[in-house]
N, CA, C and O of each residue as an XYZ file, in Angstrom:
468
protein
N     -38.073     34.560    -40.618
C     -39.579     33.915    -40.686
C     -40.600     34.918    -39.776
O     -41.763     35.158    -40.100
N     -39.980     35.408    -38.669
C     -40.853     36.009    -37.704
C     -41.293     37.132    -38.289
O     -42.433     37.556    -38.102
N     -40.462     37.684    -39.013
C     -40.755     38.935    -39.490
C     -42.066     39.043    -40.794
O     -42.983     39.845    -40.970
N     -41.570     37.719    -41.601
C     -42.448     37.621    -42.670
C     -44.093     37.426    -41.930
O     -45.081     38.025    -42.354
N     -44.107     36.453    -40.747
C     -45.188     36.216    -40.121
C     -45.815     37.628    -39.565
O     -47.026     37.794    -39.713
N     -45.113     38.546    -38.996
C     -45.501     39.621    -38.595
C     -45.960     40.600    -39.794
O     -46.858     41.399    -39.526
N     -45.499     40.600    -40.888
C     -46.236     41.323    -42.140
C     -47.274     40.609    -42.186
O     -48.221     41.326    -41.865
N     -47.645     39.467    -42.439
C     -48.512     38.790    -42.959
C     -49.723     39.089    -41.977
O     -50.867     39.061    -42.431
N     -49.514     39.350    -40.758
C     -50.523     39.623    -39.725
C     -50.838     40.947    -39.658
O     -51.983     41.365    -39.834
N     -49.765     41.731    -39.381
C     -49.755     43.199    -39.234
C     -50.258     43.954    -40.230
O     -50.936     44.952    -39.985
N     -49.991     43.575    -41.400
C     -50.143     44.644    -42.667
C     -51.992     44.638    -42.885
O     -52.599     45.664    -43.192
N     -52.694     43.261    -42.652
C     -54.191     43.514    -42.623
C     -54.669     44.284    -41.704
O     -55.536     45.132    -41.915
N     -54.126     44.045    -40.574
C     -54.676     44.978    -39.188
C     -54.393     46.219    -39.534
O     -55.312     46.988    -39.253
N     -53.342     46.789    -40.112
C     -53.105     48.234    -40.256
C     -54.092     48.518    -41.288
O     -54.945     49.334    -40.939
N     -54.216     47.974    -42.675
C     -54.870     48.292    -43.534
C     -56.521     48.490    -42.996
O     -57.307     49.331    -43.432
N     -56.753     47.631    -42.099
C     -58.190     47.398    -41.359
C     -58.213     48.885    -40.534
O     -59.176     49.644    -40.641
N     -57.231     49.145    -39.843
C     -57.411     50.299    -38.758
C     -57.209     51.355    -39.477
O     -57.708     52.345    -38.942
N     -56.525     51.640    -40.775
C     -56.519     53.123    -41.477
C     -57.942     52.980    -42.012
O     -58.525     54.063    -42.041
N     -58.538     52.121    -42.370
C     -59.769     52.069    -43.272
C     -60.960     52.566    -42.118
O     -61.921     53.278    -42.409
N     -60.681     52.048    -40.806
C     -61.590     52.360    -39.686
C     -61.499     53.744    -39.519
O     -62.482     54.476    -39.628
N     -60.254     54.187    -39.232
C     -60.114     55.561    -39.013
C     -60.481     56.580    -40.009
O     -60.955     57.662    -39.664
N     -60.285     56.281    -41.158
C     -60.670     57.202    -42.301
C     -62.339     57.202    -42.103
O     -62.886     58.301    -42.189
N     -63.063     56.177    -41.878
C     -64.451     56.404    -42.091
C     -65.174     56.688    -40.810
O     -66.388     56.882    -40.873
N     -64.566     56.735    -39.666
C     -65.435     57.088    -38.400
C     -64.581     58.437    -37.915
O     -63.766     58.383    -36.993
N     -64.872     59.628    -38.646
C     -64.328     60.943    -38.184
C     -65.483     61.837    -37.373
O     -65.270     63.022    -37.115
N     -66.515     61.282    -37.058
C     -67.375     61.799    -36.209
C     -66.993     62.184    -34.970
O     -66.203     61.403    -34.438
N     -67.333     63.245    -34.267
C     -66.871     63.515    -33.024
C     -68.065     63.059    -32.002
O     -69.270     63.146    -32.241
N     -67.463     62.557    -30.821
C     -68.176     62.119    -29.612
C     -67.585     62.992    -28.544
O     -66.438     63.437    -28.549
N     -68.632     63.212    -27.499
C     -68.444     63.853    -26.270
C     -68.184     62.423    -25.201
O     -68.988     61.521    -24.965
N     -66.956     62.575    -24.747
C     -66.634     61.461    -23.731
C     -66.743     62.346    -22.108
O     -66.399     63.511    -21.908
N     -67.149     61.669    -21.405
C     -67.516     62.054    -20.028
C     -67.443     60.974    -18.873
O     -68.168     59.980    -18.842
N     -66.514     61.275    -17.958
C     -66.491     60.229    -16.768
C     -67.541     60.613    -15.799
O     -67.566     61.748    -15.324
N     -68.434     59.680    -15.482
C     -69.646     60.185    -14.619
C     -69.171     60.783    -13.314
O     -69.437     61.978    -13.179
N     -68.561     60.228    -12.387
C     -68.279     60.951    -11.123
C     -67.264     62.167    -11.271
O     -67.219     63.020    -10.385
N     -66.555     62.233    -12.250
C     -65.590     63.268    -12.366
C     -66.157     64.453    -13.413
O     -66.972     64.191    -14.297
N     -65.711     65.540    -13.228
C     -65.882     66.947    -14.112
C     -65.137     66.793    -15.444
O     -64.760     67.820    -16.009
N     -64.881     65.538    -16.018
C     -64.110     65.651    -17.158
C     -64.904     65.414    -18.402
O     -65.845     64.620    -18.380
N     -64.607     65.996    -19.373
C     -65.779     65.976    -20.676
C     -64.708     66.131    -21.637
O     -63.877     66.985    -21.329
N     -64.538     65.562    -22.643
C     -63.688     65.690    -23.868
C     -64.504     65.276    -25.169
O     -65.359     64.394    -25.245
N     -64.029     66.140    -26.199
C     -64.520     65.825    -27.691
C     -63.697     65.219    -28.544
O     -62.724     65.892    -28.885
N     -63.794     64.167    -28.982
C     -62.868     63.358    -29.851
C     -63.381     62.455    -30.798
O     -64.566     62.168    -30.630
N     -62.732     61.861    -31.873
C     -63.382     61.262    -32.846
C     -63.692     59.986    -32.143
O     -63.412     59.717    -30.975
N     -64.419     59.100    -33.168
C     -64.796     57.824    -32.793
C     -63.657     56.937    -32.827
O     -63.400     56.151    -31.915
N     -62.802     57.096    -34.153
C     -61.695     56.192    -34.101
C     -60.783     56.345    -32.981
O     -60.383     55.293    -32.483
N     -60.315     57.587    -32.415
C     -59.567     58.068    -31.499
C     -60.063     57.358    -30.028
O     -59.322     56.900    -29.158
N     -61.338     57.405    -30.031
C     -61.843     56.866    -28.665
C     -61.536     55.150    -28.902
O     -61.077     54.474    -27.981
N     -61.819     54.624    -30.111
C     -61.717     53.186    -30.115
C     -60.231     52.774    -29.857
O     -59.912     51.841    -29.121
N     -59.353     53.574    -30.545
C     -57.969     53.334    -30.405
C     -57.354     53.253    -29.063
O     -56.614     52.352    -28.667
N     -57.765     54.358    -28.369
C     -57.422     54.544    -26.869
C     -58.069     53.558    -26.399
O     -57.253     53.066    -25.620
N     -59.180     52.813    -26.341
C     -59.820     52.067    -25.536
C     -58.752     50.636    -25.882
O     -58.252     49.987    -24.964
N     -58.570     50.370    -27.069
C     -57.733     48.988    -27.484
C     -56.568     49.286    -26.693
O     -56.305     48.462    -25.817
N     -55.833     50.259    -26.809
C     -54.436     50.396    -26.117
C     -54.656     50.251    -24.669
O     -53.839     49.626    -23.993
N     -55.600     50.733    -24.199
C     -55.838     50.514    -22.702
C     -56.142     49.059    -22.236
O     -55.684     48.483    -21.249
N     -56.931     48.641    -23.076
C     -57.207     47.212    -22.910
C     -55.911     46.115    -23.007
O     -55.679     45.172    -22.250
N     -55.247     46.507    -24.044
C     -53.929     45.814    -24.328
C     -53.088     45.998    -23.166
O     -52.601     44.994    -22.646
N     -52.833     47.234    -22.651
C     -51.777     47.291    -21.577
C     -52.441     46.664    -20.394
O     -51.737     45.922    -19.709
N     -53.606     46.833    -20.069
C     -54.251     46.106    -18.840
C     -54.214     44.572    -19.006
O     -54.286     43.916    -17.968
N     -54.118     43.960    -20.108
C     -54.083     42.204    -20.562
C     -52.558     42.364    -20.279
O     -52.301     41.691    -19.281
N     -51.675     42.857    -20.657
C     -50.161     42.411    -20.555
C     -49.856     42.784    -19.076
O     -49.092     41.978    -18.544
N     -50.273     43.824    -18.269
C     -49.969     43.726    -16.992
C     -50.657     42.544    -16.243
O     -49.862     41.814    -15.650
N     -51.737     42.268    -16.166
C     -52.358     41.095    -15.653
C     -51.444     39.633    -16.046
O     -51.057     38.741    -15.291
N     -51.307     39.768    -17.300
C     -50.423     38.611    -17.801
C     -49.186     38.441    -17.076
O     -48.838     37.360    -16.600
N     -48.443     39.640    -16.983
C     -47.267     39.596    -16.283
C     -47.300     39.195    -14.912
O     -46.449     38.398    -14.515
N     -48.117     39.615    -14.185
C     -48.433     39.211    -12.873
C     -48.795     38.039    -12.574
O     -48.436     37.466    -11.546
N     -49.683     37.468    -13.598
C     -50.092     35.986    -13.434
C     -49.055     35.091    -13.754
O     -49.158     33.937    -13.337
N     -47.961     35.454    -14.498
C     -46.964     34.511    -15.001
C     -45.711     34.607    -13.917
O     -44.694     33.932    -14.077
N     -45.884     35.512    -12.798
C     -45.049     35.702    -11.733
C     -44.337     34.334    -11.146
O     -43.138     34.065    -11.075
N     -45.570     33.511    -10.722
C     -44.853     32.182    -10.102
C     -44.069     31.324    -11.183
O     -43.057     30.701    -10.864
N     -44.583     31.317    -12.492
C     -43.766     30.527    -13.245
C     -42.296     30.933    -13.535
O     -41.403     30.096    -13.669
N     -42.106     32.263    -13.623
C     -40.858     32.986    -13.707
C     -40.195     32.496    -12.724
O     -39.101     31.975    -12.945
N     -40.711     32.560    -11.458
C     -39.974     32.351    -10.251
C     -39.434     30.860    -10.272
O     -38.327     30.530     -9.849
N     -40.432     29.955    -10.859
C     -40.240     28.637    -10.692
C     -38.808     28.366    -11.621
O     -37.770     27.835    -11.225
N     -39.119     28.925    -13.021
C     -38.086     28.755    -13.948
C     -36.802     29.512    -13.293
O     -35.737     28.895    -13.252
N     -36.858     30.432    -12.937
C     -35.252     30.700    -11.879
C     -34.703     30.139    -11.102
O     -33.474     30.080    -11.046
N     -35.616     29.503    -10.189
C     -35.372     28.285     -9.197
C     -34.604     27.161    -10.031
O     -33.426     26.842     -9.868
N     -35.618     26.549    -11.078
C     -34.994     25.266    -11.735
C     -33.441     25.960    -12.480
O     -32.478     25.215    -12.659
N     -33.402     27.094    -12.769
C     -31.987     27.299    -13.598
C     -31.279     27.263    -12.542
O     -30.456     26.355    -12.658
N     -31.162     27.939    -11.309
C     -30.116     27.714    -10.384
C     -29.816     26.282    -10.081
O     -28.634     25.940    -10.040
N     -30.861     25.321     -9.843
C     -30.764     24.157     -9.534
C     -29.782     23.316    -10.718
O     -28.906     22.489    -10.468
N     -30.186     23.764    -11.950
C     -29.387     22.990    -12.879
C     -28.228     23.516    -12.903
O     -27.384     22.683    -13.232
N     -27.777     24.609    -12.684
C     -26.459     25.278    -12.431
C     -25.565     24.578    -11.290
O     -24.409     24.170    -11.408
N     -26.312     24.547    -10.272
C     -25.499     23.820     -9.312
C     -25.561     22.468     -9.620
O     -24.619     21.892     -9.075
N     -26.252     21.726    -10.248
C     -26.094     20.313    -10.680
C     -24.904     20.182    -11.619
O     -24.041     19.320    -11.455
N     -24.888     21.160    -12.708
C     -23.837     20.933    -13.720
C     -22.271     21.309    -12.934
O     -21.196     20.799    -13.248
N     -22.473     22.245    -11.942
C     -21.101     22.379    -11.214
C     -20.564     20.928    -10.136
O     -19.399     20.587     -9.926
N     -21.562     20.417     -9.706
C     -21.521     19.365     -9.169
C     -20.959     18.113     -9.969
O     -20.173     17.271     -9.535
N     -21.553     18.174    -11.279
C     -20.935     17.026    -12.255
C     -19.802     17.238    -12.918
O     -19.251     16.372    -13.597
N     -19.366     18.453    -12.756
C     -17.949     18.863    -13.259
C     -17.246     18.521    -12.101
O     -16.248     17.875    -12.419
N     -17.343     18.682    -10.861
C     -16.483     18.617     -9.566
C     -16.238     17.226     -9.480
O     -15.115     16.851     -9.145
N     -17.326     16.230     -9.791
C     -17.351     15.103     -9.456
C     -16.376     14.455    -10.740
O     -15.438     13.687    -10.527
N     -16.734     14.855    -11.899
C     -15.527     14.382    -12.924
C     -14.406     14.747    -12.779
O     -13.546     13.973    -13.200
N     -14.037     15.786    -12.267
C     -12.616     16.110    -11.822
C     -12.014     15.098    -10.896
O     -10.966     14.480    -11.086
N     -12.842     15.010     -9.841
C     -12.548     14.014     -8.682
C     -12.302     12.834     -9.234
O     -11.304     12.285     -8.768
N     -12.913     12.201    -10.138
C     -12.940     10.786    -10.519
C     -11.530     10.801    -11.490
O     -10.742      9.856    -11.536
N     -11.410     11.833    -12.109
C     -10.218     11.812    -13.033
C      -9.101     11.671    -12.246
O      -8.277     10.766    -12.376
N      -9.043     12.877    -11.133
C      -7.792     12.566    -10.265
C      -7.431     11.178     -9.563
O      -6.307     10.714     -9.373
N      -8.595     10.668     -9.247
C      -8.774      9.210     -8.429
C      -8.172      8.134     -9.682
O      -7.349      7.277     -9.360
N      -8.562      8.229    -10.869
C      -8.234      7.287    -11.971
C      -6.715      7.603    -12.385
O      -5.987      6.627    -12.567
N      -6.218      8.802    -12.538
C      -4.698      8.907    -12.476
C      -3.921      8.578    -11.342
O      -2.860      7.985    -11.538
N      -4.303      8.891    -10.067
C      -3.829      8.203     -8.876
C      -3.696      6.714     -9.052
O      -2.617      6.150     -8.873
N      -4.752      6.100     -9.390
C      -4.688      4.585     -9.315
C      -3.565      4.133    -10.330
O      -2.723      3.288    -10.026
N      -3.617      4.779    -11.599
C      -2.641      4.448    -12.605
C      -1.283      4.653    -12.218
O      -0.433      3.943    -12.757
N      -0.938      5.501    -11.378
C       0.317      5.791    -10.983
C       0.763      4.873     -9.525
O       1.859      5.080     -9.003
N      -0.031      4.042     -9.056
C       0.204      3.193     -8.037
C       1.382      2.243     -8.400
O       1.269      1.992     -9.600
N       2.353      1.673     -7.928
C       3.335      0.621     -8.019
C       2.768     -0.651     -8.442
O       1.711     -1.043     -7.947
N       3.408     -1.338     -9.343
C       2.860     -2.559     -9.672
C       2.607     -3.725     -8.872
O       1.853     -4.664     -9.128
N       3.523     -3.493     -7.617
C       3.638     -4.805     -6.513
C       2.102     -4.760     -5.993
O       1.559     -5.821     -5.681
N       1.473     -3.656     -5.909
C       0.120     -3.624     -5.191
C       0.366     -2.716     -3.758
O      -0.544     -2.373     -3.004
N       1.699     -2.437     -3.584
C       1.828     -1.739     -2.096
C       1.849     -0.252     -2.554
O       2.239      0.032     -3.687
N       1.471      0.601     -1.765
C       1.602      2.122     -1.705
C       2.981      2.346     -1.591
O       3.744      1.549     -1.045
N       3.381      3.609     -2.187
C       4.574      4.009     -2.358
C       5.191      4.247     -0.657
O       6.284      3.935     -0.184
N       4.427      4.679     -0.245
C       4.975      4.857      1.193
C       5.521      3.590      1.980
O       6.620      3.510      2.529
N       4.600      2.683      1.929
C       4.979      1.290      2.579
C       6.176      0.653      1.734
O       6.988     -0.034      2.354
N       6.331      0.829      0.410
C       7.585      0.184     -0.258
C       8.936      1.023      0.113
O      10.006      0.439      0.281
N       8.821      2.220      0.209
C       9.727      3.059      0.579
C      10.167      3.054      2.200
O      11.200      3.597      2.591
N       9.372      2.467      2.944
C       9.762      2.346      4.320
C      10.732      1.086      4.558
O      11.415      1.081      5.582
N      10.805      0.149      3.759
C      11.340     -1.066      3.971
C      12.706     -1.247      3.627
O      13.247     -2.339      3.801
């Protein structure tokens, strides 16, 4: 299902991008003001590089922004694991106590007292 949705969304974007690249082959000169860097490239390549840089910057910002949520989820997972272990320990203890109660003599006296007489 995810693959189909990816195709439905990705294929039109790919076609639009290919059309954009084919129709914008003019060259532009790029320069960064304070730096002595200058490059000539096509409009399409310039736009694609800007989109990739923006995507990566957004992904990094989202990653760091979600850090507290990931830490909280990790802490909750640890607490849940401890709770599951505690439940298992208490179940085992309750089963042992139940089986010990079933093994008690019918007279109501513990075995040690009955044997001491």
